[in-house]
Residue, then its C-alpha position, 0 to 999 in steps of 0.5 A: m391525925t386530922d383529915r385535911s381532904v376536901s369534900t364538895a357537897g350539895a345541900r338544899l337550904a330553906p331561905q331562912d337557913r341560907r340567910i343564917a349561913l350567909e350571916l355566920g360566914n360573913g357573906n360566904l355560904s360555905q364558911g357559914i355552913r362550916f361554922a354552924l357544923r363546928l358549933a353544933a359539934k362543939q368544936q372551936a368555931k371562928a368566922a373567917k376574916l374578910s381578907t382570908i375570904l377575899k384571898s381565897a376568892a382571888v386564887m379561885a378566880a385566877r384558876m378559873e381564868q387559867q382554864m379558859 
């Protein structure tokens, strides 16, 4: 059974690590960190498509607007 829960974590990254994560995640820092973790764990790692990232951003923006 796969754990589908979501966790939020803060991490300090050196500038070089941040640049690498942004590159791996096509400009999305969190996606880049997830990609690197999966790659390090030798799981299938695949960068998210830009359209997927933009859809997620639109949903997040709509939720933030509703809270205002």
